[in-house]
KELOKE-624413 format. One record per residue: residue in three letters; residue number from 1; x, z, y of N, C-alpha, C in turn. Coordinates in Angstrom, 1 decimal, padded with zeros to 4 digits. Atoms other than C-alpha are relative to their C-alpha. Layout:
<site resn="ALA" resi="NUM" n_c1="X" n_c3="Z" n_c2="Y" ca_c1="X" ca_c3="Z" ca_c2="Y" c_c1="X" c_c3="Z" c_c2="Y"/>
...
This chain:
<site resn="UNK" resi="1" n_c1="000.4" n_c3="-000.6" n_c2="001.2" ca_c1="-033.6" ca_c3="-073.3" ca_c2="-030.2" c_c1="001.0" c_c3="-000.4" c_c2="-001.1"/>
<site resn="UNK" resi="2" n_c1="-000.9" n_c3="000.3" n_c2="001.1" ca_c1="-031.1" ca_c3="-073.0" ca_c2="-033.1" c_c1="-000.6" c_c3="000.2" c_c2="-001.3"/>
<site resn="UNK" resi="3" n_c1="000.6" n_c3="-000.1" n_c2="001.3" ca_c1="-032.4" ca_c3="-073.7" ca_c2="-036.6" c_c1="001.0" c_c3="000.1" c_c2="-001.1"/>
<site resn="UNK" resi="4" n_c1="-001.1" n_c3="000.0" n_c2="000.9" ca_c1="-029.1" ca_c3="-073.2" ca_c2="-038.3" c_c1="-000.2" c_c3="001.2" c_c2="-001.0"/>
<site resn="UNK" resi="5" n_c1="000.1" n_c3="-001.1" n_c2="001.0" ca_c1="-029.3" ca_c3="-071.2" ca_c2="-041.6" c_c1="001.4" c_c3="000.6" c_c2="-000.3"/>
<site resn="UNK" resi="6" n_c1="-001.4" n_c3="-000.5" n_c2="000.3" ca_c1="-025.5" ca_c3="-070.6" ca_c2="-041.6" c_c1="000.2" c_c3="001.4" c_c2="000.7"/>
<site resn="UNK" resi="7" n_c1="-000.2" n_c3="-001.3" n_c2="-000.7" ca_c1="-025.9" ca_c3="-067.6" ca_c2="-039.3" c_c1="-000.9" c_c3="001.1" c_c2="-000.6"/>
<site resn="UNK" resi="8" n_c1="000.8" n_c3="-001.0" n_c2="000.7" ca_c1="-027.5" ca_c3="-065.3" ca_c2="-041.9" c_c1="000.7" c_c3="001.3" c_c2="000.1"/>
<site resn="UNK" resi="9" n_c1="-000.6" n_c3="-001.4" n_c2="-000.1" ca_c1="-026.9" ca_c3="-061.6" ca_c2="-041.4" c_c1="000.5" c_c3="000.4" c_c2="-001.3"/>
<site resn="UNK" resi="10" n_c1="-000.6" n_c3="-000.4" n_c2="001.3" ca_c1="-024.6" ca_c3="-060.3" ca_c2="-044.1" c_c1="-000.7" c_c3="001.2" c_c2="-000.6"/>
<site resn="UNK" resi="11" n_c1="000.7" n_c3="-001.2" n_c2="000.5" ca_c1="-026.6" ca_c3="-057.1" ca_c2="-044.4" c_c1="-001.3" c_c3="-000.4" c_c2="-000.8"/>
<site resn="UNK" resi="12" n_c1="001.2" n_c3="000.4" n_c2="000.7" ca_c1="-029.6" ca_c3="-059.1" ca_c2="-045.7" c_c1="000.3" c_c3="-000.6" c_c2="-001.4"/>
<site resn="UNK" resi="13" n_c1="-000.4" n_c3="000.6" n_c2="001.4" ca_c1="-027.6" ca_c3="-060.5" ca_c2="-048.7" c_c1="000.1" c_c3="001.2" c_c2="-001.0"/>
<site resn="UNK" resi="14" n_c1="-000.2" n_c3="-001.1" n_c2="001.0" ca_c1="-027.7" ca_c3="-058.5" ca_c2="-051.9" c_c1="001.4" c_c3="000.3" c_c2="-000.3"/>
<site resn="UNK" resi="15" n_c1="-001.3" n_c3="-000.5" n_c2="000.3" ca_c1="-024.7" ca_c3="-056.5" ca_c2="-052.9" c_c1="000.5" c_c3="-000.7" c_c2="-001.2"/>
<site resn="UNK" resi="16" n_c1="-000.5" n_c3="000.7" n_c2="001.2" ca_c1="-022.4" ca_c3="-058.3" ca_c2="-055.4" c_c1="000.0" c_c3="001.0" c_c2="-001.2"/>
<site resn="UNK" resi="17" n_c1="000.0" n_c3="-000.8" n_c2="001.2" ca_c1="-022.7" ca_c3="-057.0" ca_c2="-059.0" c_c1="001.4" c_c3="000.3" c_c2="-000.5"/>
<site resn="UNK" resi="18" n_c1="-001.4" n_c3="-000.4" n_c2="000.4" ca_c1="-019.7" ca_c3="-055.2" ca_c2="-060.5" c_c1="000.4" c_c3="-000.7" c_c2="-001.3"/>
<site resn="UNK" resi="19" n_c1="-000.2" n_c3="000.7" n_c2="001.2" ca_c1="-020.1" ca_c3="-057.1" ca_c2="-063.8" c_c1="000.3" c_c3="001.0" c_c2="-001.2"/>
<site resn="UNK" resi="20" n_c1="-000.2" n_c3="-001.0" n_c2="001.1" ca_c1="-019.6" ca_c3="-053.8" ca_c2="-065.8" c_c1="-001.3" c_c3="000.1" c_c2="-000.8"/>
<site resn="UNK" resi="21" n_c1="001.1" n_c3="-000.2" n_c2="000.8" ca_c1="-021.9" ca_c3="-053.3" ca_c2="-068.7" c_c1="000.1" c_c3="001.2" c_c2="-000.8"/>
<site resn="UNK" resi="22" n_c1="001.4" n_c3="000.2" n_c2="-000.5" ca_c1="-024.1" ca_c3="-051.4" ca_c2="-069.2" c_c1="-000.1" c_c3="000.4" c_c2="001.5"/>
<site resn="UNK" resi="23" n_c1="000.2" n_c3="-000.3" n_c2="-001.4" ca_c1="-025.3" ca_c3="-051.3" ca_c2="-065.6" c_c1="-000.9" c_c3="001.2" c_c2="000.0"/>
<site resn="UNK" resi="24" n_c1="000.8" n_c3="-001.3" n_c2="-000.1" ca_c1="-026.5" ca_c3="-047.8" ca_c2="-064.8" c_c1="-000.7" c_c3="000.0" c_c2="001.3"/>
<site resn="UNK" resi="25" n_c1="000.7" n_c3="-000.1" n_c2="-001.2" ca_c1="-029.3" ca_c3="-047.5" ca_c2="-062.4" c_c1="000.3" c_c3="001.3" c_c2="000.7"/>
<site resn="UNK" resi="26" n_c1="-000.2" n_c3="-001.2" n_c2="-000.7" ca_c1="-029.0" ca_c3="-044.9" ca_c2="-059.7" c_c1="-001.1" c_c3="001.0" c_c2="-000.5"/>
<site resn="UNK" resi="27" n_c1="000.8" n_c3="-001.0" n_c2="000.6" ca_c1="-030.6" ca_c3="-041.6" ca_c2="-060.8" c_c1="-001.4" c_c3="000.0" c_c2="000.7"/>
<site resn="UNK" resi="28" n_c1="001.3" n_c3="-000.1" n_c2="-000.8" ca_c1="-033.3" ca_c3="-041.8" ca_c2="-058.0" c_c1="-000.9" c_c3="-001.1" c_c2="-000.4"/>
<site resn="UNK" resi="29" n_c1="000.9" n_c3="001.2" n_c2="000.2" ca_c1="-034.6" ca_c3="-045.2" ca_c2="-059.2" c_c1="-000.1" c_c3="-000.3" c_c2="-001.4"/>
<site resn="UNK" resi="30" n_c1="000.1" n_c3="000.2" n_c2="001.4" ca_c1="-035.1" ca_c3="-044.8" ca_c2="-062.9" c_c1="-001.4" c_c3="-000.6" c_c2="-000.2"/>
<site resn="UNK" resi="31" n_c1="001.2" n_c3="000.6" n_c2="000.3" ca_c1="-037.8" ca_c3="-047.2" ca_c2="-064.1" c_c1="-000.3" c_c3="000.1" c_c2="-001.4"/>
<site resn="UNK" resi="32" n_c1="000.4" n_c3="-000.2" n_c2="001.4" ca_c1="-039.8" ca_c3="-046.8" ca_c2="-067.2" c_c1="-000.8" c_c3="-001.3" c_c2="-000.4"/>
<site resn="UNK" resi="33" n_c1="000.7" n_c3="001.1" n_c2="000.4" ca_c1="-041.2" ca_c3="-049.6" ca_c2="-069.3" c_c1="-001.5" c_c3="000.2" c_c2="000.0"/>
<site resn="UNK" resi="34" n_c1="001.4" n_c3="-000.2" n_c2="-000.1" ca_c1="-044.6" ca_c3="-048.0" ca_c2="-069.0" c_c1="-000.5" c_c3="000.0" c_c2="001.4"/>
<site resn="UNK" resi="35" n_c1="000.4" n_c3="000.1" n_c2="-001.3" ca_c1="-044.6" ca_c3="-048.4" ca_c2="-065.3" c_c1="000.2" c_c3="001.3" c_c2="000.9"/>
<site resn="UNK" resi="36" n_c1="-000.3" n_c3="-001.2" n_c2="-000.7" ca_c1="-043.5" ca_c3="-044.9" ca_c2="-064.2" c_c1="001.1" c_c3="-000.3" c_c2="001.0"/>
<site resn="UNK" resi="37" n_c1="-001.1" n_c3="000.2" n_c2="-001.0" ca_c1="-041.6" ca_c3="-045.6" ca_c2="-061.0" c_c1="000.1" c_c3="001.1" c_c2="001.0"/>
<site resn="UNK" resi="38" n_c1="-000.1" n_c3="-001.2" n_c2="-000.9" ca_c1="-041.9" ca_c3="-042.1" ca_c2="-059.5" c_c1="001.5" c_c3="000.3" c_c2="000.3"/>
<site resn="UNK" resi="39" n_c1="-001.3" n_c3="-000.4" n_c2="-000.3" ca_c1="-038.7" ca_c3="-041.3" ca_c2="-057.7" c_c1="000.3" c_c3="001.4" c_c2="-000.5"/>
<site resn="UNK" resi="40" n_c1="-000.4" n_c3="-001.3" n_c2="000.5" ca_c1="-036.9" ca_c3="-038.5" ca_c2="-059.4" c_c1="000.8" c_c3="000.8" c_c2="001.1"/>
<site resn="UNK" resi="41" n_c1="-000.7" n_c3="-000.8" n_c2="-000.9" ca_c1="-035.7" ca_c3="-035.6" ca_c2="-057.3" c_c1="001.5" c_c3="000.1" c_c2="-000.5"/>
<site resn="UNK" resi="42" n_c1="-001.4" n_c3="000.0" n_c2="000.3" ca_c1="-031.9" ca_c3="-035.3" ca_c2="-057.2" c_c1="000.4" c_c3="001.4" c_c2="-000.4"/>
<site resn="UNK" resi="43" n_c1="-000.5" n_c3="-001.3" n_c2="000.5" ca_c1="-030.6" ca_c3="-032.5" ca_c2="-059.4" c_c1="001.4" c_c3="-000.3" c_c2="-000.6"/>
<site resn="UNK" resi="44" n_c1="-001.2" n_c3="000.1" n_c2="000.8" ca_c1="-027.2" ca_c3="-031.9" ca_c2="-061.0" c_c1="-000.3" c_c3="-000.2" c_c2="-001.4"/>
<site resn="UNK" resi="45" n_c1="000.3" n_c3="000.1" n_c2="001.4" ca_c1="-027.1" ca_c3="-033.1" ca_c2="-064.5" c_c1="000.4" c_c3="001.3" c_c2="-000.8"/>
<site resn="UNK" resi="46" n_c1="-000.2" n_c3="-001.2" n_c2="000.7" ca_c1="-027.3" ca_c3="-030.2" ca_c2="-066.9" c_c1="-000.7" c_c3="001.2" c_c2="000.7"/>
<site resn="UNK" resi="47" n_c1="000.7" n_c3="-001.1" n_c2="-000.7" ca_c1="-029.1" ca_c3="-028.1" ca_c2="-064.3" c_c1="-001.3" c_c3="000.3" c_c2="-000.7"/>
<site resn="UNK" resi="48" n_c1="001.2" n_c3="-000.3" n_c2="000.7" ca_c1="-032.1" ca_c3="-026.3" ca_c2="-065.7" c_c1="-001.2" c_c3="-000.8" c_c2="000.5"/>
<site resn="UNK" resi="49" n_c1="001.1" n_c3="000.7" n_c2="-000.6" ca_c1="-034.5" ca_c3="-028.0" ca_c2="-063.3" c_c1="000.1" c_c3="-001.5" c_c2="-000.4"/>
<site resn="UNK" resi="50" n_c1="-000.2" n_c3="001.4" n_c2="000.4" ca_c1="-033.0" ca_c3="-031.4" ca_c2="-064.2" c_c1="-000.4" c_c3="-000.2" c_c2="-001.5"/>
<site resn="UNK" resi="51" n_c1="000.4" n_c3="000.1" n_c2="001.5" ca_c1="-033.4" ca_c3="-030.7" ca_c2="-068.0" c_c1="-001.5" c_c3="000.1" c_c2="-000.1"/>
<site resn="UNK" resi="52" n_c1="001.4" n_c3="-000.1" n_c2="000.0" ca_c1="-037.0" ca_c3="-029.7" ca_c2="-067.4" c_c1="-000.7" c_c3="-001.3" c_c2="000.4"/>
<site resn="UNK" resi="53" n_c1="000.5" n_c3="001.2" n_c2="-000.5" ca_c1="-037.7" ca_c3="-032.8" ca_c2="-065.4" c_c1="000.1" c_c3="-001.1" c_c2="-001.1"/>
<site resn="UNK" resi="54" n_c1="-000.2" n_c3="001.0" n_c2="001.0" ca_c1="-036.2" ca_c3="-035.0" ca_c2="-068.1" c_c1="-000.9" c_c3="000.2" c_c2="-001.3"/>
<site resn="UNK" resi="55" n_c1="000.9" n_c3="-000.2" n_c2="001.2" ca_c1="-038.2" ca_c3="-033.3" ca_c2="-070.9" c_c1="-001.4" c_c3="-000.4" c_c2="000.4"/>
<site resn="UNK" resi="56" n_c1="001.3" n_c3="000.4" n_c2="-000.4" ca_c1="-041.4" ca_c3="-033.8" ca_c2="-068.9" c_c1="-000.2" c_c3="-001.5" c_c2="000.1"/>
<site resn="UNK" resi="57" n_c1="000.0" n_c3="001.5" n_c2="000.0" ca_c1="-040.6" ca_c3="-037.5" ca_c2="-068.3" c_c1="000.0" c_c3="-000.6" c_c2="-001.4"/>
<site resn="UNK" resi="58" n_c1="000.0" n_c3="000.5" n_c2="001.4" ca_c1="-039.8" ca_c3="-038.0" ca_c2="-072.0" c_c1="-001.3" c_c3="000.2" c_c2="-000.7"/>
<site resn="UNK" resi="59" n_c1="001.3" n_c3="-000.3" n_c2="000.6" ca_c1="-043.0" ca_c3="-036.4" ca_c2="-073.0" c_c1="-001.1" c_c3="-001.0" c_c2="000.5"/>
<site resn="UNK" resi="60" n_c1="000.9" n_c3="000.9" n_c2="-000.6" ca_c1="-045.0" ca_c3="-038.5" ca_c2="-070.6" c_c1="000.2" c_c3="-001.4" c_c2="-000.5"/>
<site resn="UNK" resi="61" n_c1="-000.3" n_c3="001.3" n_c2="000.5" ca_c1="-043.2" ca_c3="-041.6" ca_c2="-071.7" c_c1="-000.5" c_c3="-000.3" c_c2="-001.4"/>
<site resn="UNK" resi="62" n_c1="000.5" n_c3="000.1" n_c2="001.4" ca_c1="-044.0" ca_c3="-041.0" ca_c2="-075.4" c_c1="-001.5" c_c3="-000.1" c_c2="000.0"/>
<site resn="UNK" resi="63" n_c1="001.4" n_c3="000.0" n_c2="000.0" ca_c1="-047.6" ca_c3="-040.2" ca_c2="-074.7" c_c1="-000.6" c_c3="-001.3" c_c2="000.5"/>
<site resn="UNK" resi="64" n_c1="000.6" n_c3="001.2" n_c2="-000.6" ca_c1="-048.3" ca_c3="-043.1" ca_c2="-072.4" c_c1="000.4" c_c3="-001.3" c_c2="-000.8"/>
<site resn="UNK" resi="65" n_c1="-000.4" n_c3="001.1" n_c2="000.9" ca_c1="-046.3" ca_c3="-045.4" ca_c2="-074.7" c_c1="-000.9" c_c3="-000.2" c_c2="-001.2"/>
<site resn="UNK" resi="66" n_c1="000.9" n_c3="000.1" n_c2="001.1" ca_c1="-048.6" ca_c3="-044.5" ca_c2="-077.5" c_c1="-001.4" c_c3="-000.5" c_c2="000.4"/>
<site resn="UNK" resi="67" n_c1="001.3" n_c3="000.5" n_c2="-000.5" ca_c1="-051.7" ca_c3="-045.1" ca_c2="-075.4" c_c1="000.1" c_c3="-001.5" c_c2="000.3"/>
<site resn="UNK" resi="68" n_c1="-000.2" n_c3="001.4" n_c2="-000.3" ca_c1="-050.3" ca_c3="-048.4" ca_c2="-074.3" c_c1="000.0" c_c3="-000.8" c_c2="-001.3"/>
<site resn="UNK" resi="69" n_c1="000.0" n_c3="000.7" n_c2="001.3" ca_c1="-049.7" ca_c3="-049.4" ca_c2="-077.9" c_c1="-001.4" c_c3="-000.2" c_c2="-000.6"/>
<site resn="UNK" resi="70" n_c1="001.4" n_c3="000.1" n_c2="000.4" ca_c1="-053.3" ca_c3="-048.6" ca_c2="-078.7" c_c1="-000.8" c_c3="-001.0" c_c2="000.8"/>
<site resn="UNK" resi="71" n_c1="000.7" n_c3="001.0" n_c2="-000.8" ca_c1="-054.5" ca_c3="-050.7" ca_c2="-075.8" c_c1="000.5" c_c3="-001.4" c_c2="-000.3"/>
<site resn="UNK" resi="72" n_c1="-000.5" n_c3="001.3" n_c2="000.4" ca_c1="-052.3" ca_c3="-053.6" ca_c2="-076.8" c_c1="-000.5" c_c3="-000.5" c_c2="-001.4"/>
<site resn="UNK" resi="73" n_c1="000.6" n_c3="000.3" n_c2="001.3" ca_c1="-053.9" ca_c3="-053.5" ca_c2="-080.3" c_c1="-001.4" c_c3="-000.6" c_c2="000.2"/>
<site resn="UNK" resi="74" n_c1="001.3" n_c3="000.6" n_c2="-000.2" ca_c1="-057.2" ca_c3="-054.5" ca_c2="-078.8" c_c1="000.0" c_c3="-001.5" c_c2="000.1"/>
<site resn="UNK" resi="75" n_c1="-000.1" n_c3="001.4" n_c2="000.1" ca_c1="-058.2" ca_c3="-058.1" ca_c2="-079.2" c_c1="-000.2" c_c3="-000.8" c_c2="001.3"/>
<site resn="UNK" resi="76" n_c1="000.2" n_c3="000.8" n_c2="-001.2" ca_c1="-059.2" ca_c3="-059.1" ca_c2="-075.6" c_c1="000.0" c_c3="001.0" c_c2="001.2"/>
<site resn="UNK" resi="77" n_c1="000.0" n_c3="-000.8" n_c2="-001.2" ca_c1="-059.3" ca_c3="-057.9" ca_c2="-072.0" c_c1="-001.2" c_c3="000.9" c_c2="000.1"/>
<site resn="UNK" resi="78" n_c1="001.2" n_c3="-000.8" n_c2="000.0" ca_c1="-062.9" ca_c3="-056.6" ca_c2="-072.3" c_c1="000.2" c_c3="001.3" c_c2="-000.9"/>
<site resn="UNK" resi="79" n_c1="-000.3" n_c3="-001.1" n_c2="000.9" ca_c1="-061.9" ca_c3="-054.4" ca_c2="-075.3" c_c1="001.1" c_c3="000.9" c_c2="000.5"/>
<site resn="UNK" resi="80" n_c1="-001.0" n_c3="-000.8" n_c2="-000.5" ca_c1="-058.8" ca_c3="-053.3" ca_c2="-073.6" c_c1="-000.5" c_c3="000.9" c_c2="001.1"/>
<site resn="UNK" resi="81" n_c1="000.6" n_c3="-000.8" n_c2="-001.1" ca_c1="-060.7" ca_c3="-052.1" ca_c2="-070.5" c_c1="-000.9" c_c3="001.1" c_c2="-000.5"/>
<site resn="UNK" resi="82" n_c1="000.9" n_c3="-001.0" n_c2="000.6" ca_c1="-063.3" ca_c3="-050.3" ca_c2="-072.6" c_c1="000.8" c_c3="001.1" c_c2="-000.7"/>
<site resn="UNK" resi="83" n_c1="-000.8" n_c3="-001.0" n_c2="000.6" ca_c1="-060.6" ca_c3="-048.6" ca_c2="-074.6" c_c1="000.7" c_c3="000.9" c_c2="001.1"/>
<site resn="UNK" resi="84" n_c1="-000.6" n_c3="-000.7" n_c2="-001.0" ca_c1="-058.8" ca_c3="-047.6" ca_c2="-071.4" c_c1="-001.0" c_c3="001.0" c_c2="000.6"/>
<site resn="UNK" resi="85" n_c1="001.0" n_c3="-001.0" n_c2="-000.5" ca_c1="-062.1" ca_c3="-046.0" ca_c2="-070.1" c_c1="-000.2" c_c3="001.1" c_c2="-001.0"/>
<site resn="UNK" resi="86" n_c1="000.1" n_c3="-001.1" n_c2="001.0" ca_c1="-062.4" ca_c3="-044.1" ca_c2="-073.4" c_c1="001.1" c_c3="001.0" c_c2="000.1"/>
<site resn="UNK" resi="87" n_c1="-001.2" n_c3="-000.9" n_c2="-000.1" ca_c1="-058.8" ca_c3="-042.8" ca_c2="-073.1" c_c1="-000.2" c_c3="000.8" c_c2="001.2"/>
<site resn="UNK" resi="88" n_c1="000.1" n_c3="-000.8" n_c2="-001.3" ca_c1="-059.5" ca_c3="-041.8" ca_c2="-069.5" c_c1="-001.0" c_c3="001.1" c_c2="-000.1"/>
<site resn="UNK" resi="89" n_c1="001.0" n_c3="-001.0" n_c2="000.2" ca_c1="-062.6" ca_c3="-040.0" ca_c2="-070.5" c_c1="000.5" c_c3="001.2" c_c2="-000.9"/>
<site resn="UNK" resi="90" n_c1="-000.6" n_c3="-001.0" n_c2="000.8" ca_c1="-060.8" ca_c3="-038.2" ca_c2="-073.3" c_c1="000.9" c_c3="001.0" c_c2="000.7"/>
<site resn="UNK" resi="91" n_c1="-001.0" n_c3="-000.7" n_c2="-000.8" ca_c1="-058.0" ca_c3="-037.1" ca_c2="-071.0" c_c1="-000.7" c_c3="000.9" c_c2="001.0"/>
<site resn="UNK" resi="92" n_c1="000.7" n_c3="-000.8" n_c2="-001.0" ca_c1="-060.5" ca_c3="-035.9" ca_c2="-068.3" c_c1="-000.7" c_c3="001.2" c_c2="-000.7"/>
<site resn="UNK" resi="93" n_c1="000.7" n_c3="-001.1" n_c2="000.7" ca_c1="-062.5" ca_c3="-033.9" ca_c2="-070.8" c_c1="001.0" c_c3="001.0" c_c2="-000.5"/>
<site resn="UNK" resi="94" n_c1="-001.0" n_c3="-000.9" n_c2="000.5" ca_c1="-059.4" ca_c3="-032.4" ca_c2="-072.3" c_c1="000.6" c_c3="000.9" c_c2="001.2"/>
<site resn="UNK" resi="95" n_c1="-000.4" n_c3="-000.7" n_c2="-001.2" ca_c1="-058.2" ca_c3="-031.5" ca_c2="-068.8" c_c1="-000.9" c_c3="001.1" c_c2="000.4"/>
<site resn="UNK" resi="96" n_c1="001.0" n_c3="-001.0" n_c2="-000.3" ca_c1="-061.4" ca_c3="-029.7" ca_c2="-068.0" c_c1="-000.1" c_c3="001.1" c_c2="-001.0"/>
<site resn="UNK" resi="97" n_c1="000.0" n_c3="-001.1" n_c2="001.1" ca_c1="-061.4" ca_c3="-027.8" ca_c2="-071.3" c_c1="001.2" c_c3="000.9" c_c2="000.2"/>
<site resn="UNK" resi="98" n_c1="-001.2" n_c3="-000.8" n_c2="-000.1" ca_c1="-057.8" ca_c3="-026.6" ca_c2="-070.8" c_c1="-000.1" c_c3="000.8" c_c2="001.3"/>
<site resn="UNK" resi="99" n_c1="000.2" n_c3="-000.7" n_c2="-001.3" ca_c1="-058.5" ca_c3="-025.7" ca_c2="-067.1" c_c1="-001.0" c_c3="001.2" c_c2="-000.1"/>
<site resn="UNK" resi="100" n_c1="001.0" n_c3="-001.1" n_c2="000.2" ca_c1="-061.6" ca_c3="-023.7" ca_c2="-068.1" c_c1="000.6" c_c3="001.1" c_c2="-000.8"/>
<site resn="UNK" resi="101" n_c1="-000.6" n_c3="-001.0" n_c2="000.8" ca_c1="-059.7" ca_c3="-021.9" ca_c2="-070.8" c_c1="001.0" c_c3="000.8" c_c2="000.8"/>
<site resn="UNK" resi="102" n_c1="-001.1" n_c3="-000.7" n_c2="-000.7" ca_c1="-056.8" ca_c3="-021.0" ca_c2="-068.5" c_c1="-000.7" c_c3="000.9" c_c2="001.1"/>
<site resn="UNK" resi="103" n_c1="000.6" n_c3="-000.8" n_c2="-001.0" ca_c1="-059.2" ca_c3="-019.8" ca_c2="-065.8" c_c1="-000.7" c_c3="001.2" c_c2="-000.7"/>
<site resn="UNK" resi="104" n_c1="000.7" n_c3="-001.2" n_c2="000.7" ca_c1="-061.1" ca_c3="-017.6" ca_c2="-068.4" c_c1="001.1" c_c3="001.0" c_c2="-000.4"/>
<site resn="UNK" resi="105" n_c1="-001.1" n_c3="-000.9" n_c2="000.3" ca_c1="-057.7" ca_c3="-016.1" ca_c2="-069.5" c_c1="000.4" c_c3="000.8" c_c2="001.2"/>
<site resn="UNK" resi="106" n_c1="-000.5" n_c3="-000.7" n_c2="-001.2" ca_c1="-056.8" ca_c3="-015.3" ca_c2="-065.9" c_c1="-001.1" c_c3="001.0" c_c2="000.5"/>
<site resn="UNK" resi="107" n_c1="001.0" n_c3="-000.9" n_c2="-000.5" ca_c1="-060.1" ca_c3="-013.5" ca_c2="-065.3" c_c1="000.0" c_c3="001.3" c_c2="-000.7"/>
């Protein structure tokens, strides 16, 4: 049995960094400070679908950032959880209202 650590597979080592700044993440792995790690579909930059995707992500980022700021303003964990439940209720109620209106328009 060989317990030598010198025989480490080179593929398991991380790739060396280029040292260039700013480091640009690959388009498929954009991470958001609000926790949105959904992989983005690959589109050509400037493509209409790409622009629509970026607009949706920006809108979601702004809205969730505002909700996060509201949660962070709460004094303790219990208040944060209660506020999160209220936000969730508001969003669910709003979703039901909009869906009902859309279905009424379609009829």
